[in-house]
C-alpha positions in Angstrom: -58.9 22.6 16.4 -58.9 24.2 12.7 -57.4 27.2 12.3 -59.7 29.7 10.5 -58.1 29.8 6.7 -57.2 33.5 5.8 -58.9 33.6 2.3 -57.1 35.6 -0.5 -57.8 39.3 -1.0 -60.5 40.1 -4.0 -60.0 43.3 -6.3 -62.9 45.0 -4.6 -61.1 44.5 -1.5 -57.7 46.0 -3.1 -59.5 49.2 -4.3 -61.0 49.6 -0.6 -57.8 49.7 1.3 -56.0 51.3 -1.5 -59.1 54.1 -1.2 -58.5 54.6 2.9 -55.1 55.2 2.6 -55.5 57.5 -0.3 -58.1 59.2 2.0 -55.9 59.1 5.2 -52.9 60.6 3.3 -55.2 63.4 2.2 -56.3 64.3 6.1 -52.8 64.2 6.9 -51.8 66.5 4.5 -54.8 68.8 4.6 -54.5 68.9 8.5 -50.8 70.0 7.9 -52.1 72.7 5.5 -54.7 74.4 7.5 -52.3 74.4 10.5 -49.6 76.1 7.8 -52.2 78.5 7.3 -52.9 79.1 11.3 -49.4 79.9 12.1 -49.3 82.5 8.4 -52.2 84.5 9.3 -51.2 84.8 13.0 -48.0 85.8 11.7 -50.1 88.3 9.5 -52.4 89.6 12.6 -49.2 90.7 14.0 -47.5 92.2 10.9 -51.2 94.2 10.7 -51.7 95.0 14.7 -47.7 96.2 14.1 -49.0 99.3 11.8 -51.7 100.1 13.9 -52.2 102.6 16.8 -52.7 101.8 20.3 -53.5 104.6 23.4 -50.5 105.2 25.6 -50.8 105.1 29.6 -51.3 108.5 30.5 -53.8 111.0 32.4 -55.1 114.1 31.8 -52.6 116.5 32.5 -52.2 120.4 32.6 -50.9 122.1 29.1 -51.7 125.9 29.5 -52.0 128.2 32.7 -52.1 131.9 32.8 -53.6 133.0 36.2 -52.4 136.4 36.9 -55.3 139.0 36.7 -55.9 142.4 38.5 -58.5 143.5 35.7 -62.3 142.4 34.8 -64.1 142.9 31.9 -67.7 142.5 32.0 -70.2 140.5 29.1 -73.8 141.3 28.7 -76.2 138.7 28.2 -75.2 138.3 24.6 -72.2 139.4 24.1 -68.6 137.4 23.9 -65.1 137.8 24.5 -62.0 135.4 24.0 -58.5 134.2 24.2 -56.3 132.4 22.0 -53.9 130.2 23.0 -51.1 127.5 21.9 -51.4 123.6 22.6 -47.9 122.2 24.1 -49.3 118.7 24.5 -50.6 116.3 21.7 -53.9 114.8 22.9 -57.7 115.5 23.2 -58.5 118.5 24.8 -60.0 117.7 28.5 -61.3 120.8 29.6 -61.0 124.9 29.9 -60.6 126.2 32.9 -61.3 130.5 33.0 -61.7 132.6 36.0 -65.1 134.0 36.1 -67.6 136.2 38.4 -71.4 136.2 38.4 -71.6 140.3 38.4 -70.1 143.3 37.6 -70.1 146.2 40.6 -72.9 148.6 38.9 -73.9 146.5 36.4 -75.5 143.4 38.8 -77.5 142.1 40.8 -77.1 140.2 37.8 -80.3 137.7 36.3 -78.5 134.3 36.3 -78.3 132.8 32.8 -75.8 130.6 30.7 -72.4 131.1 29.9 -71.0 128.6 26.5 -67.3 128.6 25.8 -66.8 127.6 22.2 -63.5 126.3 20.7 -62.4 127.7 17.5 -59.6 127.8 14.5 -58.2 131.2 14.1 -58.1 133.0 11.0 -55.5 135.8 10.7 -54.8 135.2 14.8 -59.3 135.7 15.3 -61.7 133.6 16.1 -63.0 132.0 12.3 -66.6 131.0 13.5 -66.1 127.6 13.5 -67.1 125.7 16.6 -64.9 122.8 16.8 -66.6 122.1 20.3 -68.4 123.8 23.4 -69.3 123.4 26.9 -72.1 125.1 28.8 -72.2 126.0 32.6 -74.9 127.6 34.8 -74.0 130.9 35.5 -75.6 130.8 38.9 -72.8 129.1 40.4 -70.5 131.6 40.1 -69.4 133.8 42.6 -71.2 137.1 43.1 -68.4 140.0 42.3 -66.7 142.0 44.5 -64.8 138.4 45.8 -62.5 137.5 48.2 -61.5 134.6 46.1 -62.0 133.9 42.3 -62.1 130.5 42.0 -61.6 128.8 38.0 -64.7 127.9 36.1 -64.6 124.3 34.7 -65.6 123.6 31.1 -65.9 120.2 30.3 -65.3 119.2 26.6 -63.8 115.8 26.7 -67.4 114.2 25.3 -66.5 116.4 22.0 -63.0 114.4 21.7 -61.2 117.2 20.1 -57.8 116.2 19.0 -55.2 118.9 19.5 -51.2 118.6 18.3 -48.6 120.4 20.2 -47.9 124.2 18.2 -51.8 124.3 17.2 -53.3 127.3 17.7 -57.1 127.7 18.8 -59.2 130.2 20.4 -61.6 130.2 23.0 -65.1 132.1 23.1 -67.3 133.3 26.1 -70.7 133.4 24.9 -73.3 134.8 27.5 -76.8 133.0 26.9 -79.3 135.6 28.5 -81.2 136.5 25.6 -83.1 140.1 26.6 -81.7 139.9 29.9 -79.5 142.9 30.9 -76.9 141.4 33.1 -73.3 140.8 33.1 -70.2 138.2 34.1 -67.0 139.5 34.3 -64.0 137.6 32.6 -60.6 138.2 35.1 -57.7 138.8 33.0 -53.9 140.4 33.4 -53.0 143.9 31.3 -49.2 142.7 31.5 -48.7 140.4 28.9 -48.0 137.5 31.3 -49.0 134.6 28.5 -46.7 134.1 25.3 -49.2 131.9 23.5 -51.9 134.0 22.7 -53.9 137.5 24.2 -57.1 138.4 24.7 -60.1 138.8 21.5 -63.0 141.0 21.9 -66.1 141.4 20.2 -67.9 145.1 19.8 -70.7 143.1 18.3 -69.4 143.3 14.7 -65.6 142.3 14.4 -63.5 140.6 16.5 -60.2 142.5 17.5 -57.0 141.3 19.5 -56.3 143.4 22.8 -52.5 142.8 22.5 -51.1 142.9 26.2 -54.2 141.4 27.3 -54.3 137.6 28.8 -57.6 136.3 30.4 -56.4 134.2 33.7 -57.2 130.4 32.5 -56.2 126.8 32.2 -56.1 124.5 29.6 -56.2 120.8 30.3 -55.3 118.0 27.5 -56.3 113.6 27.9 -52.9 111.8 27.0 -54.4 108.6 27.4 -56.7 109.0 24.6 -53.7 110.1 22.1 -52.7 107.2 19.3 -49.0 106.6 19.4 -47.5 104.5 16.5 -45.5 101.1 17.2 -41.6 101.8 17.0 -40.5 100.9 13.7 -38.1 97.9 14.4 -41.0 96.2 16.3 -42.8 96.6 13.3 -40.5 95.7 10.9 -39.6 92.2 13.0 -43.7 91.2 12.8 -44.0 92.1 9.5 -41.0 89.8 8.8 -42.8 86.8 10.5 -45.6 87.5 8.5 -44.2 87.5 5.3 -41.7 83.8 6.4 -45.0 82.4 7.3 -46.4 82.8 4.1 -43.1 81.9 2.0 -43.1 78.7 4.0 -46.6 78.3 3.2 -46.1 78.3 -0.1 -43.6 76.2 -0.3 -44.6 73.2 1.1 -47.9 73.6 -1.1 -45.5 73.2 -4.0 -44.1 69.9 -2.5 -47.0 68.5 -1.1 
């Protein structure tokens, strides 16, 4: 039995083997670099996420409440009345509820028409005319006066996404959308100054005036689940540090490669 004789390597064989080793080394080095890049990128993503905002886990909460009343003011089909109020909870203004009646004794029965509530800023304590959010309800759904009970009428403002901050002041303005109708609707209020965060606002057809001591019966609700909160400073600094360490390690390995 003859053994196979191993032939000597030619220059071509040696060159091929050397080239293969170089390629394998390059692939391994490239793989390590890619792994390092992914690690550093992950650290940066974590760091950046730490400086962004995240939704808080909460719900719609009652913010302002003034439900005392003993008097009623009527608003005709194109009249306006309002109430200033102060925000107590930061978030998104979700809805405003107001005690309303459909007619005023001696001014009805009312022809049904829509009622608009708009949120406006204040200028010198009076509505500035800039509508920030609004909602319209069907006036026919209001109870007739005199009523045995006066439920709060809900004006849903959630779709507007109006961000409010504790301490800010606004006004809600009620407007009858009756056009030429001579119908009226009631707004229930108290004259004993029960609410310290604002007061009733009256429009005489030309200008607004503050009705000191009077407050409309109303409630406001804020959605805190749609507010934005920052990540705590220690957590953000730690995440940012991890990202920087990853980048530094990547640069050192590139220099030694």
